[in-house]
N, C-alpha and C positions, 0 to 999 in steps of 0.2 A: 613564172616558171620558165620563161623563154631563155633567160640567161643561164640557168642551171639545169635545163631539161635533161641533158645527157646524164649528169650525175644522179639526178632523182629517178630517172628511168632505170638505171642500173640498180639503184637502191631498192626501187619497187620490185624489180625482178628477184633480188635476193630475199626481200621480205616475203614475197609470194612463195618461194621455195621453202623458207622456214615455216611459214604458216601451214603449208601442206604437210610437212613432216610433223608439226605439232598436232594437227588434226588426226593423223594416222596413229600417233603415239597415244593420244587421248582415247581413241577407239579401243585400245588395248585395256584401258582402265575401267571401262564401263562394266556394270553388272557382274562383279566378281562373285564366286560361290565358294563357300568353305564347307569342308567335310571333316567330321570329327572321328578319330579312330578310337577303338575300344580294345586295347591290347590284352586286357584281362580275359576277354572272351576267347582269344586265340590260344591261351594256355590250355583250355579244355579241348582244343581241336588241333593240337600240335601234330598228331599223326595224319591229319588231313591237309597239312600244308603242302603246296606243290613243290616240285623240283625246280631249281633255278640254276642255270648255266651262266657263269660270270666270265666275261670277255675282257682281256687286258692286251691291247695291241701296242707294240713297240717296234722301232725301225732302225735305230742307230745307237749302238752302245757307247758312242762318244758323246753325242748330243742328248741322249737319254740314258744316263748311267745306270748300270744294272742294280746298284744298291737302292736306287730310287724305285725301280720296278719291283724289287724284292719287298720293299716296305709296302707298296700298294697291294701286292699279292697277300702278304701276311695280314694286312688289315682286313682284307676280304675273307680270308680263311677263318678269322676269329669273330665274325659278326654273330649276333644272337639269332641263330637259325640252326636247325638240326644239321649236323655235319653230313649225314647220310643223304641229304637232299640238296647238297651243294656240289658244284664242280667248277674249278677255275681253269680256264684255258688261256694260255699266254701265246700270242702270235708274235713271232720275231721275224720281221721283214728284212732284217739285216743279216740273218743266218749267222749269228755270232755264237761261237762256243762259250764265250764269257757269259753271255746271258743264260745259256743252258746250265753252265757250271753254277752260277749264282742261284738259279732255281733249285738245283739239287741240294745245295747247302741250306737254302731257306727251308726246304721240306724237312730237313733234319731239325732245324731250330723251331719249326712250327709245332713239333710234337711237345715242345716245352712251352712255347708262347701261347698257343690256343688254350690248353687246359688252365694256364695261369690267368689269362683274361677272363675266362668263364667262371673260374673258381672265386675270384675276387671282384667280379663284375666291373672290370676296367672299362672306362668310357671310351677313351681314345685308344684305338687298337693298332695304330702304326707305331712300332717300337722306337723309331728314331725320334718321334714327337713325344711319346710317353716318357722316355728316359731323359728328356731335357730338364725335367723338374725333379729335384731330390725328394725322397720320402720324408715325412715329418718325423720329428724326434720322438713323438708320442708312440710311434709304432716300433721303435728300436728294440731289438731283442725278441720280437714276436715272430710267429710263423710266417706272417706276411713279409716281414723285413728280410728274413732269410731267403724266402722264395724270390723276392724282388732282387736281392743281390745276385742270386744264382742266375736268374733270367737275364739281368743286365750284363753279367759277365759273358754269358753265352752269346748275346747279341754283339758284344764287342769282338768276340772271336769270329763271328760270321762276317762282320764288317772288315776285319783284318784279312780274312781269307779272300774276300772279293777284291779288296784293294791290292793284295799281293798278286792275285791272278790277273788283274788289269795290267800290271807291269811285266808279267812273265807268262807269255803264251805257251811256253814249253811244258807247263804243268798239265796241259791237255793231251800231250802226246803219249803219256805213259798209261792212259786208260783206254781200253777198247771201246768204251761207251761214246768216245768222241770221234770214232772212225768216220762217221757220216759227215763230219765237218772238214775232213781233209780235202784239200784242193778246191775249196769253195770260195766264191766271191759273193758280195752282197747282191749283185744283180745277175749272177750266173751260178745256179746250184739246183739240185734236185729237191723234191719234197722230203721234209724231215718231220716225222711224228714220233714223239717219245712220251710215254707215260712216266712222269717223274714220281708220282705217288698215287697209289690206288687205295681208296678206303674200303677195305674188305669187311669191316665190322658190320656196317649196314643197320645199326640200331639207334643211331643218333645220340650216342653217349658223349658226355662232355669232353672226354679225352680223345675223341676221334678227330681226325684232320680230313677235310674234304679232298676230293680228287684234285690232282694237279697235272695238267697236260701241257707239254711244250710242242708247238707246231711252227713250221716255217714252209710256206708254199714254194713250189717250184718257180724259178725265175730264169728267163733267158733274155739276152740283149735285144732280140728282134721282136719281143712281144710287149704289148701294152698291159700293164699290171694294175692300173687304176689306184695305185697308192694305198692309202688306209682303207678306202672303200672296198677294194678287192680283198684286202686282208680280213675285213669284217665278214664278208660273204664266205670266205674259206673257213672262218671260225664257225659260222652258222652250219656249214656242211659237216665239218668234223664233229662238232658237238651233237648234231643230229644223229650221226652214226654211233656215237658212243653212249651218250646219256639221254639225248632227245628230250630235254626238259621243256615243259610248256612255256616257261618264262626265261627271258634272257636279260641279264644286266650287263651293260657295257660301261667300262670305266677306263679313262685314259691312264697311261702308265705313270703320269705325274700327279695323279689324284690318290687320295687315300681315305678310307672310311673314318670319319671323325666322330661318328656316333655308333655305338654297338647295335642300336635298333635302326639300321638304315632303311629297313623296309616298312617302318611304322612312322606315322606322323600326321599332323593336320594337313588335309588336302586342299589345294586351291585350284579352282576350275573357272569356267566361264566361256561363253560362245561354244567352240568345239574343244577348248582346252589349250594349254600352253604349247608353244612351239618346241620341238625337239632340238636342243642345242648341245651337240657334242658328246658329253660325258655324264655319267651318273643317271642313266635312263633305263627303265625296265620295259622291255618289249614282250608282246605275246608272240610266240613262234608262229602261230597260225596267221597272224596279221602280216608278219614279215614274209610269209609264204604266199601272200597275195590274196587272201580272203577278204571279203567285205561283209558288212552286216547283212546285206541282202542274201548272202549265201548261207545264212544260218537260220535255224528254226528258233522258236522262243526259248526252248530248253538248251540251246547252244549247239545242238547236233547239226550236221550238214544237211541242207535241204536236198530234195531229190534232183532238182535242176542242177544245183552245184555239184552233186555227185556225178552226174553224167558229164559235166563240163570239166571237172578237175581230176576225177579218179579213173579215167580211161587210160590204158597203158600208153597209147600214143601221146595223149596230152601231157602225162606225167614226164615222159622222156623228152618231149619237146620243151617243157618248161624247166625241168630240174636236171637234165643231163641223163646220160646212158647208164650210170651206175645202178644196178639192181638193188644193192643194199641201200643206196641213197633214196631211191623211189620207195622202198618199203618203209624207211624211217619217216618220209614225208607223209605217206598214207597214215601211219600211226599217229603222227602229230596232228594232222587235219581232223582225223576221227576221234582224237583225244583218247586213244588206246593207252592203257597203262604201260609204262616202260619197264620191261623186265630188267632185273639187276644183272646185266651181262658183265663179263670180264672185259675190261677196256682194252687189253692188249689184243683181244681177238678181232678188234675193228681197225687195227693199225694198217693192214694192207688195203682195205677199202678207203681209209682216210687218205692214204697216199695217192690213190687213184683220183679222188676228187680234187687234189691239189695240183694236178698237172696244168700247164699253161693253156692247153687247148680245151680243157674240160668245159668251160663256159661258152665256147664257140657255138653260136646258133641256139642258145638257150635264153631263158628269160632272166637269168641272173644279172642284176644290175640294171635291168630294164623295167620290169614290173615286180620282181622278186628280190628280196633282201634289201641291202643298202644300194641306192641308185647311183649310177655313174653320171658322167657329163658335167660334173662340177667338183672343184676341190673342196667345196662345202657340202660334203655328202650328207651331213646330218639334216640341214635345212631342206635339201633336195628331197630326201626320204620323208621328211615330216610333211611336206606338201602332198606327196603321193598318198600317205596314210590318211590324212584328213580328207583328201579328194574322194576317197572310197566311202566316206561317211563315218569313219571312226572318230571317237572323242578321246581326249587325254586329260590327265590331271597332274598337278604338281604337288609332290609330297614335301611339306615344309615343317620339319620338326623344329622344336625350340633350339636345339643345337644343330648347326649345319651338318647335314649327313655326310657330305664329302668336302674336303679342302684340297687345294692343289698347290703346286710350286709355281712361282712366277718365273717368267723367262729371265735369264741372267743378263741384266743390263738393259738400258733403254733401247739400243739398236735391235736386240732380239725381240723386245716387246712390240716395237713398231713393225718388225718383220712379220710377227704373228698376226697383228691386226691387218696388215696388208694382204696376207693369205686369206684371212676370213672375208675381208671386203671383196677381194677378187672372186671368191666363190659365190658370194651373195649376188654380185652383179652378173656373174655367169648365168644364174638361175633366171634372170630377167629375159634371157635370150634362148633358153632351152624349152623343151616341151612342158616342163613343170612351171613355167612362168605364171605368176599370179595375174599378169596383164592379159593372159590368154584365157578364153572361156570363163570370163567373170561370172556369168550367170548359168554355167553348165556344171556337170559333175555333181557330187554330193557335198561339196564344200560350201559352207555358208558365206553370204556376201560379206559379213563383218570379219569372218575369218580370213577371207582374201585380203581385205583391207589391212588386217594385222600382218599378213605376209608382205604386203606392199611396203612395210616399214624397212625392208632391205634397201629401199632407195635412199635411206638416210646416208648411205655411203656417197651418193651423188651430190650431196650438199657440200662436199669439199670444195667445189668450184665457187659457189656463192660465199662460202666462209672465207676462202682466200681473197675474194674480191672485197668483201666487207672489211677484212683486216687491213686492206691497202687503201680503201676509200677515204678515210679521214686524212691520211698522209697526202693523197692526191689532191684533196681539196685545199689543204694548207699550202701545198707547193704551187697550186694554180689559183689561189685566192677565190675558191668557189665555195658555196655554202652547201653543206650536206644536211644539216638539221634546220628545222624551221625556227623562226624567231618569235620572241614574246610569249604569248599565252600557249601557242602550239608547242613550243619547246618544253614548257612546263607539263603539258599533257603527255608528251613523249617520254619525259623522264619519269612521270608517275607510272605509266604503263610498264616501262622497263623495271622499275622498282618493284611493282606488284608481282611481275613474273619472277624476279629474283627471290622475293620473300616466299613465294609459293614453292619454288623448287627447294629453297632452304628448309621450309616446313616439311616437305616430303623426305629430305635426307634425315632430319632430326627425328621424324616419326619412325624411321627405320633403325634408330639408335646410333646414327652417325653424328660426328661433331661438326661444328662450323668450319673448322680447319679442313676436314675431309671434303666439305662442299666446295670450299675455295680451291682446293687442289684439283678436284674433279673438273671444275670449269677450265682450268689450265690444261689438264691432260687431254680433255676431249677436243680442245682447240688445236692442240699439237697433233693429235691423231688424225683429225679431219683434214688438216693442211699438209700432212705428210703421207701416212700410210694409205688413207683413202684416196688421196690424189694420185698416187702411184698406181693404185689398183685400177683406176680409170685408164691409165696409159696401158697397163697389161691387157685389159679387155679390148681396148681399141686395136692393139697389135694382133690380138687373136682374131677379131672380126675382119681385119684386113688380110688375114692369112700369112702374116709375117712371122709370127711365133706362137707357141702354145703356152698356156699358163703352166706354172711350175708349182709342185707341192713342196714347199719349203718347210723343213723340220726345224723348229726353233730349239735352241740349246736350253735345256732345263737346268734349274739349280739343284745341285746335289744336296740331299738332306743330311746334314752332318750331325750324327748322334754324338753322345759324349764318349770320349776316349780316356784311357787311363792317364791320370795326371793333368787333365784338362778341366777347365771350368765347364759346368753343365749349362751355362747360359748360352743363348743364341749369339751368333756372330754379329757384332756391332755394325759391320759393313754390309750386311746382307741386303739392306734396303736401299743401298746407294745406287743411283742410276748414273752411269758414266757415258760421256759422249765420245764418238769416234769419227772417222772420216766417211761414215755412211751418207749416201745421197739423200736419205730420209731427212737429214737435218738441213738440207739446202733451202727448202721453202721457208722454214721457220727463221733461219738466219737472214734470208732476204727480207722477210717481213720486219724483223727487228731493225735491220740497217736502214730500210726505207722510212720507218716511223721515227727513228733517231734523227735521220737527216731532215725530216719534215719539222720536227720539234726544234731542231737547231736553226733551220731557216726561218721559222716563225719567230723564235726568240730574237735572233739577230735583226730580222726585218722590223720587228716591233721597236727595237732600240734605235735603229738607224732612222727610220722614217716617222716614228711616233704615230704609226697608222692606227686609226680608230676602227675598231672592229664592231662598231654598232651599226654599220651599214649592211649592204647585201652580201659582202664577201665572207670568207672564212673568218672564224674568230675563236673565242674561248671554247665553245662547244666542240668544235673540230679538234682543237688541241687536247681537250679532255679525252676525246675518242682515241687519239694517238697514245695518250698516257695509259688508258685502259688496255689497249692492245699490248703495250709494253709490259704491263703487269701480268697479262695472260701468258706472255712468252718470256717471262722473267728467267726461267731456267736456262734458256738459250743465252741470255745476256750474262748471267752469272757463270755458268759452266764453260761457255765457249770463249768468253772474252776477258774475264776478270781473274779466274782462278789459275794459279801457277802450279798445277799438279799434273798428274798423268792424264787427267781428263781434258787438259788444255789442248785445243786444236789449232795449230799454227796456220793451216790453210784459211781458217775463218779470219785470222788477224790480217792475212794478206788481202782478203776481200775488203776489210775495213780500210787498209792503207790505199787500195786502189779507189775506194769510194770517196775518201776524204778530199782529194783534189778537185772533185767535181762539185763540191759544195758551193763555191763562189759562183759558178756558172748557173747552178740551180737557183741561187739567191737572186742573181741578175734577172733570170727569166721570170721569177715570181714578181719582182718589182715592175718589170715591163708589163706583165699581165695586169697588175694592180692599176697602173697608169692608164691602160687602154680602157678599163672599166670606168675609171673616174671621168 
């Protein structure tokens, strides 16, 4: 080991990191528990179903197009649940009149779309997705066919109106309803609360449409607004004033209900339950208001100790703010008092009050109540706090995925999204919710903390980058990375067993071999680009040089069918294009270094007739370089070979600079080989 101790020590460090990550992930897979639903029993208790408030946050009408938000809202309004027990709240952090206009038009179309879905039991309830497929010839001339054509035509009108409004902002000036948006900027405006549609039927008829409320909290340049997390807390306060449902469903604006029965399905649990990740999650309002299981009696009512702690006037004002209406709604939610069917417009003034920039000052919002601040990954941060109080969670897994979402438009946006998530996860390691702190305290179980420690997988970007370069380093310096003889066979066997196991996992979930191969490439690219840059972001934050930034990724607009166009999906929708983003720099560097190493190895083999049966590098290291090249093949194809709009000339310049260095590298390798001989 004396000759190659440096290389092997580095390899041992990398393998230790990978082994730790593997053990943490294995911890997640132990002792799963399934729960089976009985939807037939709910039919007998439909009047006992609880109220549900649905939250849809959006922030930028350009990067998150309103037609996409509209489809998300329409899919939620049409789920199989009594309409008089649902309310949909849309938070617009961009304060865009276009988003509000789109919601108003969507509320009109919803009066057609919701009854149509429930009448014919449509499974996919996002219109853009549903109308991609034509109806069968067998239904031609039937009542369903006529309703289908009418509904499709109305959706096309809605899409055209939104598209026309996107290009002509003067349409909003002629209506008094848009006066609140005059002289506003995305980061400088007052609170806006508008009831787009109020369901006054209240009996749960299939023709009813749930409440639709548009809100935009106050923003000023000199205030910290906590991005999406602050918007979610404002949604919690406004919904508490208006409908105060005991359950809250939050859905990202680029997600849509893919199944009509989104609230029903087989449950998956284990330990304290799955981690809350972003979207499609149902919360209990009392939990979001800071209650723990110890605060409740067996029947679910508040204990006497918790009553004295939570329900005193001073405690409520200190925790939830000074609004008397807000405090009253909190008391009703905690005590599970039935919510009277109030007129929503009566609560607009109080809702505007709780949307002021200074309302959360010196309260518990974002600290122990609602969605927690101090990380751009507010979901994971909040999830740790909920489990730390002793609560458990479960994952509803229907046969048909309950929610589906739009992918970011292009590989640069996808990597940007991964970078934001990874930055938020690493942030949590250094804040008060860190699973590294208090491992044996609070109410969170030890294995659940290990599950949360999986966020350190983002840190494996460094050993991944090293491992991608080690085979090339060994070829260039004639060093051995892999053992020889029998030990090499054992290494290959272990790697093969791991590959077969992960392939079996993929195929057991219904994925193909091709999907498995693509995933191996994608995660290597993500680890050596997005996750690597997230470490730089956190390092700059810890050094006090800069703060982390909440980057909104550009979402793909769902294109429904238009008149005269084919109903099939866009053939280019799945194409990932490369650009001049710095995220591609590490991958390009890896490709060029491994190409150089293979070239040097091949030329050196021809020149010297060097036998690789000794202690230096050989065929195993060359195969390692080939494997790395295969994993980063998209960089080679898209960045260096294709002559189209995705071609990147800067990367070609790097290749031209790197090529003249090849003879010098080859000479250095030959000298190194002679010294060892």
